[in-house]
N, C-alpha and C positions, 0 to 999 in steps of 0.2 A: 295590791296585789295581784290583780288580771296580769297585770303587766309582766311585773316580777318572776310570776307562777311560769307564763310563757317564757321570756327569756330563762328561767331555770331549766325547763323542757328541752328547748329549741336551741340554744346555745349550744349543748355538745353535738348535736347533728350538724350544726353549722362547721365547728370545730372538726369534723370527720372530714367534711368536705375540702377544708383547708389542707387538711393531714395529705389527702391524697394527690394536689395539688404542689406540695412542697417536697423537699430531698427529704432523704433518708434520715439524715443527721437532725434533721429541725424538728421530723417529726414527734419525737418522745417530747419536745419542749411545749411544742403546741399542744397537745394532749394534756398536760401539767396546768397549762393556763386556762384551757374550757375547762378542765375539771374544778380548777379553783374558782373560776368565775360560778358557776352551777355550784358549788360549794356554799359561796357565798349567796347565792338566791335562796337556799333554803334557810339559812340565817336571818335572811333580811327577812321571807316569809313569816318565819316565828316569832321575830320579832312584832312584824306590823300586825302580825294575829293576835300575840297575848296585847300589844298596846288597845287596841279594839276591844278590850274584855274579854278575849278568849273565848266568844260565841262562835258557832258553827255558821259557813257562809258559803254559798252555792254561786257560782259565776256562769251563768250560761253563754257559750261562746258561738257553737255551730245549728243554726238550725235547719231543717228542710220542709219546707212548710211550717206546719205547728207543732213539729217533731224535732226535739233535741237529739242533736247525734253526738255530739262533743259540749263537755263543762268540765268546769273545776269544784271542788269541793276541797273548804280550808277548816280542819276541828282538829283538835288534838293530836288524834290519831294520825291522819295524813301528813301534818307536819313533823312529828315525832319521829316517823319511819320515813319520810323524807331525808332529814336530816341526817339520819344514818346510812340509806341505800347511797345517798349521792358521796356524805362525807367519807365513808368507806370506798366508794370509787375513787375519790382522790387518794387517800392512802396507798390502793392498789398499785396506782401510777406512779406515787413516790417510788414505792418499794421497785416497782419495777424496771425503773432506771438503773438499780443496783444488779437485780436480778437477772433482765435480758442484758446481759453482758457479754464480753470475751474471757472473765473472769470464773465465769459458772461451770463449776469442774464435771454436773452430769449432764448440761446442753451448753456449750460454747458459741451462743449467737447472740449477735444483737438481736432486738426487736425490730420487725419488719412494721415497713408504714400499716400495712392493715393490722396488724397487732393493735396499734394506738387509735387507729379508727374505730375499729369494732368495738372496742373499750369504753370509749366517749359514746358511741352509739347506745350500747348496752346503759351506760349512765342515764343517759335523756329517757330511754325509752322506762325504764323504772321509775324516776322522776315521773313521766307521763302517768304510767298505771296507776300509782300512788295519787295522785292528785284528780284521776278521771272522778269524775260524778255519773257517768254513763254506763253500761254494759257494752256498748260496742265502743268506748273507748278504752276500758280495759282489753276487751278483746282485741283491739288493733297493735296495743303496747303488749301483749301475751305475747301476739306470734312474732312480733319484732326481736324479743329478747330470745325466743326459739330459733332464728335465724343468727341471732348474735352469738348464741352458744354452739350451736351447729358450727359458724368459722371458728370460734375460738378453740373449741376442743380438738377440730383438726389442725390447728395450726402447724405442727410441727409434719404434716405429711405424710405421714407412715401409714402403711396399709390400716395397722392397729388404729391408730388414730381417726383414720376414715371412718372405720367402719363404728367406731366408739360414739363419733358425731353423728353421723345416722341415723344410729340408736335412739339417740336422744334427740334428735328433730324429730322422729318420727313417734317416739311414744309423746311427747308434749304438743305433738299434733293433733295426735289422735283426742288428748286429753281436754283440747282445746273445742271437741264436739260439746264436749259440757255447754261450755260458754255460748255457743252458737244455738243449741234446743234453748238455754235461758232466755238467750237474746230475742229468738223468734217469740216465745210463749209470753215472756213479759209485755213484747208487742202486740202481739194479738190481743191478750187478755187487756191490758192497760190504755195500749195507745201510745207507749212512750216506751223510751229506753233508760229514764232514770232511774238509779237503783233504789231511791228512795219510794218510788209505786212499787216496790217488792210489797211492803206492809196492807198496801190497800186490795191484793190479788184474794182471790177464793180461795181456801184450805188446798184443794186438791191442786191447782195452777201454783201456788207459794211451792208447795212439795216438789213440782217439776223443777222450778228456778231455782230451789233452794238445793236439790241434789244434781242439778247440771253443773252448778258453780263448784257444788263438793267434788265431784268426780274429777272437772278439770285441775282443783286444786291438789287432788291426790295424783295426779300424774305430774305435777309441775314441780308439785313438792316432794316427789317419789316414796310415796307412801305405798304400800300393798294392794295390788297387785301389780302396780305400775311403777315399783321402784329399781325395775333391771337397768337402766340408764345411768343413773347414779355414779356408783361405783366405777364405771368402764371410763367416766367422764373425769376421771383422774389422769388420763393421758393429756390433758391440758398443759400449759404453762402453771408453774404454781401459783403465782399470783392470780392467775383467772380463777383456777380451781377455789383458792380464795373466797374469792368474789363470788361465785356461785353458789359457794356451800353458806356462806355467812350472810350476804348481803342481798343478792340477785336473784338469781333462776331460782331455786328451793323456795326463796320466802313469798315471791310472785302469789304459788298457792297458797297458803297462810295468808297473806293478807288479802287477797279478795275473798276470801273463806269472813274471814274477820269483819270485811266492810259490807256485806250481805248479813252478816248477824245483825251488826249497826243498825242495817237500812230495813228490815225485815218485819220490826214489831213483836208480835204475838207468834210464835215459833214452834209449827206441830213438834211433840217431845220425840218422834221417830225418828228427826234429824238427830236430832244430839243422840239417841241409843245407837243410831246406825255409827257416827263417829267417833263414838266412844269406844266401841266394840273393834271398829278399824285401827283406831290407836293405837288399843293395847295390843293386839296382834302384831301390826307392823313394830310397837315397841319392844317387843318379846325377838319378834324375829330378827330386829338390827342388832341388839344387843349379844347373841347367837353368833350372828355371822362375824360380828367385830372382834369374836375371842380368836380365833385361830389367825388373824391377818399378819404380818409382818413388814408388810410396809406400811409406811407411818401415814400414806394419801389414801389409801383403801380403807386402813382402820377409820381414820377419820370419815371416810365416806360413810360408812356405816353407823357410826356414831351422830353424825349428820341426819342421817334416818329415824333413827332413835330419839334425838332431841326435837326433830321435826312433830312426831308422835305428841311428844308432851305437850307441845303447843295445840295439836289439834283435841288432843284430850281436854285440853281448857278451854278453846272455842268450841268445843261440844256441850260442854259442859256449862257455857255460857248462853247457850242457844236453850239449854233446857231451863234458863232463866236466873242464874248466876251473874250478879256485875261484876262481883270479887274475879269470878274467873273470867270474864272479858278482860278484866285491867291486868291480869296476870298473864293472860296470853299474848296481848300487844304487849308488855312488858317484856315478856318472853321472847318476842320477835328482835326486841330491839338489844336485849342485853345478850342475847348468842350470838349476834352478829358480830360484836367486837372481840368477844372469847373465840370462837371458833376461825375468826380471823385470825387470830394470833396464831392458835395450833397449826395452822396452816402455813402462814408464816416462818414459824418455827420449821417446821419438813421443808420449808423452800430453802430454809438457811442451812440444814442439815443437806441439802443436795448440792449448794450451790457452794458450801465451805468443804465438803467432805467427800463428794461425789456419791451419796448413796444419799436414800432414805429407807434403807433396810434397817429396823431396830437391831436384829440381831449384830450387825457390823459396827455399832455406837455403843459407844462406852468410854464413860469418865468424863462426860464434855461438861461438867462445872469444872475440871482442872484447865481446860484451856480456852473456854466460853463460859464465863459465868453468866451474860446477857441470854445466852440461849436455855441455859439451865434453870435462871429465874423465869422464864416467859414460858418454859415447858410445864412448870409447876404451877405458876399461877393460870394458864389454858387448862390445865386437868383437872385442877380443883373449881376453877370458875363453871367447867363443861358438867363436872358430878355435882355441883351446889351446895358446896363447902362455904360456910363463912367465914370472913367475911366479904367474897366475891358477890360478884352478880347476878352467878347462877342460882345463887340461892334466896335471892331477892325476888325470884321468879318461879322458883318450884314451891316455896313456903306459902305463898297465897295462894296457888293452884292447889296446894294438900288441903289448906284451911277450907276454901271454896268447895272440894272435894267432900269431904268430912262433911261440913255442913249441908250440902245438898243429900249425902247419906241418910239422912236422917228421916227424910221423904222418898227416898227409893235405896233402900238396903242393898241391892245387889251391887252398887256401886262400890260398899265396904272393901269387899275381895279386892277386887280389880284396884282400889289404891293402896291397897297395901302389896299387891304384886308391882304396881309402880316404884314404892316405896324401897321394895327389897333389889328391883333393877337398878334405882337409884344409887342406894348404897354399892351394890354389885360392879358399879360402873367406877365409883370410886378404888372399888379393890385393885381394878384389872391395870385403871391408869398407875396406879399406884406402885403395880408389880413392874410396869414399864419405866416409872421415873428412877426405880431401884437399878433395873437392869442398864438403862442410858443413862443416866445421869450420873451416879455415883459410881466411885472405885476408879482402877488405873485405866486409864485413856487406851481403847482398840487403836488398831493401826489406823483406821482410818480417821479417827479421829485427832491421833496424836500429828497428823499430815495435814491436817485443814487450815486453810486458809480465813484469812482474816475477813469481814464481812463489810463490804462498803458503806460510806456513811448513811446513804437513803435508808440502806436495810435496815439501820441500829434504828435508827430516828422512827420508824416506823413501828419497830419492835417495841420500843419505850413508849411510845403513845397509845398502842393498844393494851400495855401491861397496865397502863395507867386506868384505862377507859374501862378494863375488865375489874377494877375497884369501883370506880366510879359512877358507871352508865345506871346502874341501879339508883342512884338517888337522883341521878337527870331524870329518868323515867318515873319517879315516883312523883317531883316534883313538876314534872309538865302533867301528867294525869289527873293528877288532885283537882 
C-alpha cells in the first residue's frame, strides 16, 4: 500500500514533467495516460485496504529527528474520497479532449501543454492531501492546489481571468494561515505534526488547532466571509471549473475539516456551534445570490457555495458528537462531486455546441440533444436532493442526524427547518430553469447547436450513471 500510495501521488507530477518536454500534440495523451495510472492506483489501494480487513493504517515516511513530517493514512474516508478526486480528474481530462478543441464555439482553441500539466499536478496534489497523515503534508498540498488553481483560472490570459486567478490565490493563501497556526500550535503543544495528536491536546490548544483548520477550510471551500473568489473562478475553462467545484479545490476545505474531526477525539461544543451558524448564514446567502444569475456557470458557482454549507453543517454536527452526521458529511463530499461535475459538463456542452451558456438564450434543448436534457435534469434533481438520486442519500441522513441532535440542542430545530426550506426552494428554482431551458421550441442558439464529440458524450453518460449509483457506493464503503 505504501508503494502504490506514493505512486498514486507522484505519477501525476512525473506526467506533468513529461508533458513539458513533449510536443503540443502529445500533451493531452500523456495527461490521459498518467491520469489513468493514478486512478488505477486509487482502486488498487482500495482493494488492498479492504482485503486487509478495512482497518485504518498509518505509514510514516519522512522524519526529521523524531518528528514525523509526512506520512500516509489509509482508512475508509481517505480511500473513498481519493477514488472520487482522482477518478474525476481522469474524467475531466477525457472531457477536455473534446472541449479544448477548435470545434468549441465559445473558445475555439486546443489545450496548451500548461493546461494538461497543471491538471495532472492538481490531481497529484489532491491525492497527496487526501492521504496525508500530518498537518504539514496537508499544508504542502493545500498550497500546491492553490498554485494550480491560479494557473488554470487564468488560463485564457485575459485581464479578467488574471484578476480572478489572483483573487483566488490571495484568498486561499490567506486561508492557509489557519493551517500554519494549527501546525505551529500542534507542534509546540504535542511535539509532532501528526493529526492524531490533536486528540491529546489540552482544551485551549485543541480549540486553537480546530479553529485554525476551520478558518483554512472556510477559505478553500468558499464559505462566508471568504467566498468571493469562487464565482470569479468561472473564467477558467469549463472542465477546470468542474474540477474546482466538484472534486478538487473546494473539497480541500471540507476534507481537512472532516479529517480533523476524525482525529480530534472529544471536541469542544463551541466548534460545532460556530460551524453550524456559519454554515447556515452561507447557505442562505448562496441561495439568494444564485437567484438572479443568468450565466449558468455563475449560478452553479453560488450553488456550490450553498452545497458546501450543507457539508459544513453535517461536519459541524459531527463535531457535536453525531456519528451519523459525520458519515453523511463524508458521503456528501463523494456524492456531490459527481452531480456537480455533471452540471458543469452540461454547461460546458452548451458553450461548446451553442456558443453560449446564458440560460435565457437556451430553450428547447431536448429537441436537439436529449443527452444534455437528461444530464441537466439528473444533475438538477441530484443537487436538490430528489430521490432516488445521490443527493437525497446525502441530505436525508444529514437531517436525520440533525433532528436527533436537536433533542438535546433545541436551537438546532429552526435552523434545520430553514435548511429544509432552502432545499425545497433550490429544487423549485432549478425546476424553473429546466422548464425555461430544456422544454419548448428550440431557440436560435439551440437550433444551430453543433454535435458533441464522443469524449464529451462518454463522460456525460458516466456522470449521469454515477449520480444515481454513487450513494450506493458510499454507503457500502462507509458501513
